[in-house]
Structure formats: C-alpha cells, structure tokens
C-alpha positions as CSV (number, residue, x, y, z in Angstrom):
1,X,12.2,-18.0,5.7
2,X,14.6,-16.2,8.0
3,X,15.1,-12.5,7.9
4,X,17.1,-10.0,9.8
5,X,15.3,-6.8,10.1
6,X,17.2,-4.0,11.8
7,X,15.7,-1.4,14.1
8,X,12.9,-3.3,15.6
9,X,14.4,-4.6,18.8
10,X,11.6,-4.7,21.4
11,X,11.7,-5.1,25.1
12,X,9.0,-6.0,27.6
13,X,8.8,-3.6,30.4
14,X,6.5,-3.2,33.4
15,X,4.8,0.2,33.8
16,X,4.8,1.8,37.2
17,X,2.4,4.4,35.8
18,X,0.1,4.4,32.8
19,X,2.1,6.5,30.3
20,X,0.5,9.7,29.1
21,X,2.8,10.0,26.2
22,X,4.6,7.5,24.0
23,X,8.2,8.4,24.9
24,X,9.8,7.2,28.1
25,X,13.3,6.3,29.3
26,X,14.5,3.0,28.0
27,X,14.0,0.0,30.2
28,X,15.7,-3.3,29.7
29,X,14.2,-4.9,32.8
30,X,12.2,-7.9,31.8
31,X,10.5,-8.9,35.0
32,X,7.4,-10.6,33.6
33,X,5.2,-9.3,36.5
34,X,2.4,-6.8,36.5
35,X,2.7,-3.4,38.2
36,X,0.3,-2.5,41.0
37,X,-1.4,0.4,39.2
38,X,-1.4,-0.8,35.6
39,X,-0.9,-3.8,33.3
40,X,2.2,-4.8,31.3
41,X,3.6,-2.6,28.6
42,X,5.7,-3.1,25.6
43,X,8.5,-0.7,24.6
44,X,9.4,-0.6,20.9
45,X,11.5,1.6,18.6
46,X,9.3,3.3,15.9
47,X,10.2,4.5,12.5
48,X,11.6,7.7,13.9
49,X,13.9,5.9,16.2
50,X,11.8,6.9,19.2
51,X,11.2,4.5,22.1
52,X,7.5,4.2,22.6
53,X,5.8,2.5,25.5
54,X,2.4,1.0,24.8
55,X,0.0,-1.0,27.0
56,X,-0.5,-4.7,26.4
57,X,-2.7,-6.2,25.0
58,X,-3.9,-3.6,22.5
59,X,-7.6,-3.8,21.8
60,X,-8.4,-0.2,20.7
61,X,-6.2,1.4,18.1
62,X,-6.5,3.9,15.2
63,X,-4.4,4.4,12.1
64,X,-3.6,7.9,10.7
65,X,-2.2,8.8,7.3
66,X,-2.3,7.4,3.8
67,X,-2.4,3.6,3.9
68,X,-2.0,3.0,7.6
69,X,-5.4,1.4,7.9
70,X,-4.6,-0.8,4.9
71,X,-1.6,-2.2,6.8
72,X,-3.7,-2.9,9.9
73,X,-6.1,-4.8,7.6
74,X,-3.2,-6.8,6.1
75,X,-2.2,-7.7,9.6
76,X,-5.7,-8.9,10.4
77,X,-6.3,-6.5,13.3
78,X,-9.0,-4.4,11.7
79,X,-11.5,-5.5,14.3
80,X,-9.5,-3.6,16.9
81,X,-9.8,-0.3,15.0
82,X,-12.1,2.2,16.8
83,X,-11.9,5.3,14.6
84,X,-11.0,6.3,11.0
85,X,-10.3,9.4,9.0
86,X,-12.8,10.9,6.7
87,X,-11.4,9.2,3.6
88,X,-13.1,6.0,4.9
89,X,-16.6,7.5,4.8
90,X,-19.1,5.9,2.4
91,X,-19.2,8.6,-0.3
92,X,-15.5,9.1,-0.6
93,X,-14.6,5.4,-0.4
94,X,-17.0,4.5,-3.1
95,X,-15.6,7.1,-5.5
96,X,-12.1,5.5,-5.3
97,X,-12.6,1.9,-4.2
98,X,-9.8,0.3,-2.2
99,X,-9.9,-3.5,-1.6
100,X,-9.2,-3.2,2.2
101,X,-12.1,-0.8,2.5
102,X,-14.5,-2.8,0.3
103,X,-13.7,-5.8,2.5
104,X,-14.5,-3.9,5.7
105,X,-17.7,-1.9,5.3
106,X,-17.8,-1.4,9.0
107,X,-15.1,1.3,8.7
108,X,-17.7,3.6,7.3
109,X,-19.6,3.4,10.6
110,X,-16.7,4.3,12.9
111,X,-16.2,7.7,14.5
112,X,-13.8,10.1,12.9
113,X,-10.3,10.8,14.1
114,X,-9.8,13.7,11.7
115,X,-9.3,14.4,8.0
116,X,-7.5,12.2,5.5
117,X,-3.7,12.2,4.9
118,X,-3.0,12.4,8.6
119,X,-4.8,15.6,9.6
120,X,-5.7,14.4,13.0
121,X,-8.2,16.0,15.3
122,X,-6.9,15.8,18.9
123,X,-10.3,16.3,20.5
124,X,-11.9,13.5,18.4
125,X,-9.0,11.2,19.3
126,X,-9.4,11.9,23.0
127,X,-13.2,11.2,22.8
128,X,-12.6,7.9,21.1
129,X,-9.9,6.8,23.5
130,X,-7.6,4.5,21.5
131,X,-4.7,2.9,23.4
132,X,-2.3,3.8,20.6
133,X,-2.1,5.7,17.3
134,X,-0.3,4.2,14.3
135,X,0.8,7.1,12.1
136,X,2.3,6.9,8.6
137,X,4.0,9.7,6.6
138,X,5.2,11.6,9.6
139,X,7.1,14.8,8.7
140,X,9.1,15.1,11.9
141,X,9.5,13.9,15.4
142,X,8.1,17.2,16.6
143,X,4.8,16.4,14.8
144,X,4.5,13.1,16.7
145,X,5.5,14.6,20.0
146,X,2.9,17.4,19.6
147,X,0.1,14.9,18.9
148,X,1.1,12.8,22.0
149,X,1.1,16.0,24.1
150,X,-2.3,17.0,22.8
151,X,-4.0,13.7,23.3
152,X,-2.0,11.8,26.0
153,X,-2.0,8.8,23.6
154,X,1.2,7.0,22.5
155,X,1.9,7.4,18.8
156,X,3.9,4.9,16.8
157,X,5.4,6.4,13.6
158,X,5.5,3.8,10.8
159,X,7.0,3.8,7.3
160,X,5.0,2.6,4.3
161,X,8.0,1.3,2.4
162,X,7.8,0.3,-1.3
163,X,7.2,-3.1,-2.7
164,X,9.7,-2.7,-5.5
165,X,12.4,-0.3,-4.2
166,X,12.2,-0.6,-0.4
167,X,10.6,-3.9,0.5
168,X,12.8,-4.3,3.6
169,X,11.4,-1.1,5.1
170,X,7.9,-2.3,4.4
171,X,8.7,-5.6,6.1
172,X,10.0,-3.7,9.1
173,X,6.7,-2.1,9.4
174,X,4.8,-5.4,9.2
175,X,7.1,-6.7,12.0
176,X,6.6,-3.6,14.1
177,X,2.8,-3.7,13.9
178,X,2.9,-7.5,14.4
179,X,5.0,-7.1,17.5
180,X,2.8,-4.4,19.0
181,X,-0.5,-6.1,18.2
182,X,0.6,-9.6,19.1
183,X,0.4,-11.0,15.6
184,X,4.0,-11.6,14.6
185,X,3.1,-14.8,12.9
186,X,0.8,-13.0,10.6
187,X,3.5,-10.4,9.8
188,X,5.9,-13.3,8.9
189,X,3.2,-15.0,6.8
190,X,2.6,-11.8,4.8
191,X,6.3,-11.5,4.0
192,X,6.6,-15.2,3.0
193,X,3.5,-14.9,0.8
194,X,4.8,-11.9,-1.0
195,X,8.2,-13.5,-1.5
196,X,6.6,-16.7,-2.9
197,X,4.8,-14.7,-5.5
198,X,7.9,-12.7,-6.5
199,X,9.9,-15.9,-6.8
200,X,7.2,-17.5,-9.0
201,X,7.2,-14.4,-11.3
202,X,11.0,-14.3,-11.4
203,X,11.4,-17.9,-12.5
204,X,8.9,-17.3,-15.3
205,X,10.6,-14.3,-16.7
206,X,14.3,-14.3,-15.7
207,X,15.5,-16.0,-18.9
208,X,13.5,-14.2,-21.6
209,X,15.9,-12.6,-24.0
210,X,15.7,-8.8,-24.1
211,X,15.0,-8.8,-27.9
212,X,11.9,-10.9,-27.3
213,X,10.4,-8.5,-24.8
214,X,8.1,-5.7,-26.0
215,X,8.7,-2.2,-24.8
216,X,6.0,-1.0,-22.4
217,X,4.8,2.2,-20.7
218,X,2.2,2.7,-18.0
219,X,0.4,6.0,-17.6
220,X,-2.2,7.7,-15.3
221,X,-0.5,6.5,-12.1
222,X,-2.3,8.3,-9.3
223,X,-0.3,10.6,-7.0
224,X,-2.2,12.4,-4.3
225,X,-5.2,12.0,-6.6
226,X,-5.9,10.8,-10.2
227,X,-3.5,12.0,-12.9
228,X,-3.3,12.2,-16.6
229,X,-1.6,9.9,-19.1
230,X,1.8,11.5,-18.6
231,X,1.9,10.4,-14.9
232,X,4.1,7.3,-14.4
233,X,6.2,5.3,-12.0
234,X,9.7,4.7,-13.5
235,X,10.2,1.8,-11.0
236,X,6.6,0.5,-11.5
237,X,6.7,-2.6,-9.4
238,X,5.1,-5.1,-11.8
239,X,7.6,-4.1,-14.5
240,X,10.5,-4.6,-12.0
241,X,9.2,-8.1,-11.0
242,X,8.5,-9.1,-14.6
243,X,11.9,-7.9,-15.8
244,X,10.0,-5.9,-18.4
245,X,11.5,-3.4,-20.9
246,X,10.0,-0.3,-19.4
247,X,10.7,2.8,-21.5
248,X,10.5,5.0,-18.5
249,X,13.1,3.0,-16.5
250,X,15.7,5.5,-17.5
251,X,14.1,8.1,-15.3
252,X,15.2,6.4,-12.1
253,X,12.9,5.3,-9.2
254,X,10.9,8.4,-8.3
255,X,7.4,9.2,-9.5
256,X,7.5,11.3,-12.7
257,X,5.3,13.3,-15.0
258,X,6.7,12.8,-18.5
259,X,6.7,15.2,-21.3
260,X,4.3,14.2,-24.1
261,X,7.1,14.5,-26.6
262,X,9.2,12.0,-24.6
263,X,6.4,9.4,-24.7
264,X,6.1,9.9,-28.5
265,X,9.9,9.5,-28.7
266,X,9.8,6.3,-26.7
267,X,6.9,4.9,-28.9
268,X,6.2,1.9,-26.6
269,X,4.9,-1.2,-28.3
270,X,2.4,-1.8,-25.4
271,X,0.6,0.9,-23.4
272,X,-1.0,0.3,-20.0
273,X,-3.4,2.7,-18.4
274,X,-4.0,2.7,-14.7
275,X,-7.7,2.4,-13.9
276,X,-7.4,5.4,-11.5
277,X,-7.7,7.3,-14.8
278,X,-11.5,6.7,-14.6
279,X,-11.7,8.8,-11.5
280,X,-11.1,12.0,-13.4
281,X,-12.5,13.6,-16.5
282,X,-11.3,13.7,-19.2
283,X,-9.5,10.4,-18.4
284,X,-6.2,9.1,-19.8
285,X,-8.2,6.9,-22.0
286,X,-9.9,10.0,-23.4
287,X,-6.5,11.5,-24.0
288,X,-5.4,8.5,-26.1
289,X,-8.7,8.6,-28.0
290,X,-8.7,12.4,-28.8
291,X,-5.1,13.7,-28.7
292,X,-3.6,13.7,-32.3
293,X,-0.1,13.4,-30.8
294,X,-1.0,10.1,-29.2
295,X,-2.7,8.7,-32.4
296,X,0.7,8.2,-34.0
297,X,1.9,5.9,-31.2
298,X,2.5,2.3,-32.4
299,X,0.6,0.8,-29.5
300,X,-2.5,3.0,-30.2
301,X,-2.3,2.2,-34.0
302,X,-2.1,-1.5,-33.3
303,X,-4.6,-1.7,-30.5
304,X,-2.1,-2.6,-27.9
305,X,-3.6,-0.5,-25.1
306,X,-4.7,-2.2,-21.9
307,X,-6.2,-1.2,-18.6
308,X,-4.7,-2.3,-15.3
309,X,-5.9,-2.0,-11.7
310,X,-5.1,1.1,-9.6
311,X,-1.5,1.2,-8.3
312,X,-2.1,4.0,-5.8
313,X,-5.4,4.7,-4.0
314,X,-4.6,6.4,-0.7
315,X,-1.0,4.9,-1.0
316,X,0.0,1.8,-2.8
317,X,-2.4,-1.2,-3.1
318,X,0.0,-4.1,-2.6
319,X,-2.7,-6.7,-3.5
320,X,-3.5,-4.8,-6.7
321,X,0.2,-4.6,-7.6
322,X,0.7,-8.3,-7.3
323,X,-2.5,-9.0,-9.3
324,X,-1.3,-6.5,-11.9
325,X,2.0,-8.4,-12.1
326,X,0.2,-11.6,-13.2
327,X,-2.2,-9.7,-15.4
328,X,0.6,-7.7,-17.2
329,X,2.6,-10.9,-17.3
330,X,-0.1,-12.5,-19.5
331,X,-0.1,-9.4,-21.7
332,X,3.7,-9.2,-22.2
333,X,4.6,-12.9,-22.0
334,X,1.5,-15.0,-22.8
335,X,3.4,-18.3,-23.0
336,X,5.1,-17.9,-19.6
337,X,1.8,-17.1,-17.9
338,X,-0.6,-19.3,-19.9
339,X,-1.3,-21.6,-16.9
340,X,-2.5,-18.7,-14.7
341,X,-6.3,-18.3,-14.3
342,X,-6.3,-14.6,-13.5
343,X,-9.6,-14.4,-11.7
344,X,-8.7,-17.3,-9.5
345,X,-5.2,-15.9,-8.8
346,X,-6.6,-12.5,-8.1
347,X,-9.1,-13.9,-5.6
348,X,-6.3,-15.9,-3.9
349,X,-4.3,-12.8,-3.5
350,X,-7.2,-10.7,-2.3
351,X,-8.4,-13.3,0.1
352,X,-4.9,-13.5,1.6
353,X,-4.4,-9.7,2.0
354,X,-7.9,-8.4,2.9
355,X,-9.9,-11.6,3.6
356,X,-12.4,-11.5,0.8
357,X,-12.4,-12.8,-2.9
358,X,-13.3,-9.5,-4.5
359,X,-12.2,-10.0,-8.1
360,X,-15.7,-9.7,-9.7
361,X,-16.6,-6.7,-7.6
362,X,-13.4,-4.9,-8.4
363,X,-13.7,-5.7,-12.1
364,X,-17.0,-3.9,-12.1
365,X,-15.7,-0.9,-10.0
366,X,-12.5,-0.5,-11.9
367,X,-14.0,-1.2,-15.3
368,X,-10.8,-3.0,-16.2
369,X,-10.2,-6.7,-16.8
370,X,-6.7,-6.6,-18.5
371,X,-8.1,-7.0,-22.0
372,X,-7.4,-4.6,-24.9
373,X,-9.1,-1.3,-24.6
374,X,-11.2,0.0,-27.5
375,X,-10.2,3.5,-28.3
C-alpha cells in the first residue's frame, strides 16, 4: 500500500558537534561519513514544523505526554525506553489498565521523568540521559524549546492524531517515529494492518439499509479521567467504521457531554457503556440502574445495554477501538459478523499492537465481554 504523507521529509546530516538542543540550521548535505567528534545524526521535521537533529542510532529514549509511550510500544521500540512518567507506576497503572502497559510490566521499574500528562522534570531527565524526548500534546513551540534548553536533550514534538477523524496525522506520527528509530517497516506494517481491518469492516456493513440499522448511543467515554453516562464521542470510531446509526452523530466530531434530556429524546434502541465507567463511583451502569429518567429508555426497558472496552485511557487505545469495532459489530449486525470469533480476533489485534494476547486478562480487568449487562 502506497501513501504520501506530507511534512515528514528527512535528511541525513553529519554532526560537527554533538547538539545540545534539538533545533539547528537545516542541512541538505548527505555525505554518508562520520564526523571526527561524533557519530551520524538525522534531521527531521517534527509536528511543530521544527527541524530537529538527533543522534543515530537511538538506543535511549523517553516518551512524554498522554499516549506517547503507547505509540513507542506499537512501533516495537519499548525496549529502548529508559524512563517513564508517574502514570506508569504500579498502583496507578493497575487502577486503569492499558494494554500497552499490561504487556510491558518493566515500565513500572524504570526511573521517573516527571508527572503524567507531560509535566516533565528537567533534573530527572538529565539524570536519566536519554538521547531524545518524544513529546505529545505540546501546547507551543516555546514549551519544547524551554525543555530543550533546560535539559540539553533534543525534543521531537509528535501528534497523536485520531483513528476516525484524523488518521493521516496519526500515520504521519508512526512514520516519524519509525524514521527516527530506524523501524520504518514497522510503521508501514501498522498502517497496513489498520487499513486491512477497516476494509474488512467496511465491506461487511456498507450495504446495510439504514432502516435495518438500530439506533445506538455510547456513554461514559473517559476524558482526562472517567466520566458519567452523559459523556460521549459524537464521532465514536467504531460507529464511524461500522456505518452505524449513532444518535449523537448530529453533534459533530468533538467530545461532548450531552444533556440527559437529549439522551431521553434520542431514545436509542441500543446503549453501550464504556468500561472506564467502572473506574468511578457511582458508575454509568449505576446511573442506568437507579436514575428514574433512564428507566424509560427503550434500550433499558428491553435489556439492550452492553459494556464495551475503554476508548480512552491516557489517550485513545487503538487496539481497544478496533476490538470494540468487531464486538459492537456483532451486537448491531449479528449476521454480518457471525463468522468472527471475538476472543481470537481480539488476541490477534492485541498481539499485533502490543505483542501479547491479553483478551482473557482484559476481560477480567474491564469486567466487560460485550454481552448484555444486567441492570
């Protein structure tokens, strides 16, 4: 599969001095020789449009911000990570289990680079001594420049992208990490695998008449932490891929907290509850059980309430989203997905993304197996 991804042109350059910060004047000289005082470097353009020069090869890296470490795991370079933020420590990671973390228990033993959500500690970074910092969710170029000046370590700003609404941006990030880490083949394989799944789902659902599709709503989508039943994603990726009749689609593409009255007005035939609901109390499941307003909903009355795996846990879980797509496909369109053995498909996806078949473990941790929920 061929793709043209803008903004990721890279150029090999030979360093005269080991760079103390990531930015340096552009160099288009590809000499293929090694400088007298240092090894070869690679100059890339990061998500902020900055030219960043980093040493090659990279053997010691860190990832800062929500989901950055997840992407390094997807690119299969987690063994080169030498420090983590405090969200990867044992207690916190067990409270909100993320597949990439479950597959890599060694993250809990690494030294800290700072607090979660990109609150980096320059002194800790200097002590660890990574060759580069990958940083997601950067507010401004000044923020990156300050971190480089404080640590003397090159910083590569990356975008997280979105599987449903901005997949090209996500693929740019895969390609950028792949180029810098020397794993471009893996970056391409990730994109090809995702596209193969989406093509499979599309061919199963593209021709289902609208009047044969049940209306559906998903609640309790996490957003900087667990949320209540009114929390939703209008462009919920599994719904987009399944061509579903999502009642919240009219709200656009940005995360939304919906008025209770609006949910009652929509009266969806099927309700899905994100398993992140279990990480707060009372949960969205408790709301559906106890709130008289929700008792009148058709889906509640008819027992058409299902749990699905967490969409966001320290940013979007791409593997969970794709597993949800098949699980929800079986709920909405059982005939079109009757040939899918969900545990096997889930383990295939998990193994590809994080290297481990974790379906049974995650079923136990999430308390959700895509069956009807007793209210």
